C-alpha positions in Angstrom: 2.4 -14.6 -0.9 -0.4 -12.5 -0.1 -0.2 -9.0 1.5 -3.3 -7.2 2.8 -3.5 -3.7 3.8 -6.0 -0.7 4.0 -7.7 -1.6 7.3 -8.4 1.0 10.1 -10.8 2.6 12.6 -14.0 3.9 10.8 -17.3 5.2 12.3 -20.4 3.3 11.5 -21.6 4.3 8.1 -18.2 4.8 7.0 -16.2 3.3 4.0 -12.9 1.7 3.5 -11.1 0.0 0.7 -9.0 -3.1 1.4 -6.1 -4.1 -0.9 -4.4 -7.5 -1.4 -0.9 -7.5 -3.4 0.0 -11.1 -4.5 3.0 -12.7 -6.0 3.2 -15.6 -8.2 0.4 -16.6 -10.7 -2.4 -14.4 -9.4 -4.3 -14.3 -12.5 -4.9 -18.1 -12.4 -6.7 -18.3 -9.1 -10.3 -17.3 -7.9 -9.9 -15.3 -4.9 -11.7 -14.7 -1.8 -12.0 -12.3 1.3 -12.6 -13.9 4.6 -12.7 -12.2 7.9 -12.3 -13.3 11.6 -14.1 -11.4 14.4 -12.6 -11.5 17.9 -13.5 -15.0 19.4 -14.9 -16.4 16.2 -13.9 -18.6 13.5 -13.1 -17.5 9.8 -16.2 -16.3 8.1 -16.5 -16.1 4.1 -17.0 -12.6 2.9 -16.9 -12.6 -0.9 -15.3 -14.3 -3.9 -14.2 -13.4 -7.4 -13.3 -15.8 -10.3 -9.9 -15.6 -12.0 -11.0 -13.1 -14.7 -13.1 -11.0 -12.5 -16.2 -11.7 -14.3 -18.2 -13.4 -11.6 -18.4 -12.3 -8.0 -20.5 -13.7 -4.9 -21.1 -12.3 -1.6 -22.3 -13.4 1.9 -25.8 -12.2 2.6 -24.4 -10.1 5.5 -22.3 -7.9 3.2 -24.3 -8.0 -0.1 -25.2 -4.4 -1.4 -22.5 -3.0 0.9 -19.1 -4.5 -0.3 -17.7 -4.9 -3.7 -14.9 -7.3 -4.6 -12.7 -6.6 -7.6 -9.2 -7.4 -9.1 -6.7 -6.1 -11.4 -4.7 -9.0 -12.7 -2.1 -6.6 -14.4 -1.4 -5.3 -10.9 -1.6 -8.6 -9.2 -4.2 -6.9 -6.7 -7.3 -7.8 -5.2 -9.6 -5.1 -3.7 -12.6 -5.0 -1.4 -14.6 -1.8 -1.3 -16.5 -1.6 2.0 -19.4 1.0 2.4 -21.9 1.5 4.9 -19.8 -0.3 7.5 -21.5 -1.7 10.7 -20.0 -2.6 14.1 -20.4 -6.3 13.3 -18.1 -5.8 10.5 -15.3 -5.5 12.9 -12.7 -8.1 12.4 -9.4 -9.1 10.7 -9.8 -9.2 7.0 -7.8 -11.8 4.9 -7.5 -12.2 1.2 -7.0 -16.0 0.2 -7.2 -18.4 -2.8 -10.8 -19.3 -3.0 -10.0 -23.1 -2.7 -7.2 -22.7 -0.1 -7.9 -20.4 2.8 -4.7 -21.5 4.3 -2.9 -19.3 1.6 -4.2 -16.0 3.3 -1.7 -13.4 4.5 -1.2 -11.7 7.7 -4.4 -9.7 7.5 -5.6 -6.2 8.0 -7.7 -5.0 11.0 -10.9 -3.2 10.4 -12.7 -1.6 13.3 -16.0 0.0 13.1 -16.8 2.0 16.1 -18.0 5.6 17.3 
């Protein structure tokens, strides 16, 4: 089970930190953040391997977002800086190879 939190309303240029708390064998899985904007499909944002040693990002967020994990706390993070209105979406964490494992999501709204 995956439970996301940390979303909210933020002005353009602002920052948010998202959290994803997992139950089960979290440390065995590479994890991803994906998002869904209104009226659009799921979009991959970022991934991290099971040890936290390798990360990757969509071009649209590269240099602004940072993914990390703490396997001792069963928690995945997404630090989001320099937010733009086009980042507005519901953000989900999921196993990298199984997006259907995602939780209920957390809403991020970037607006002035």
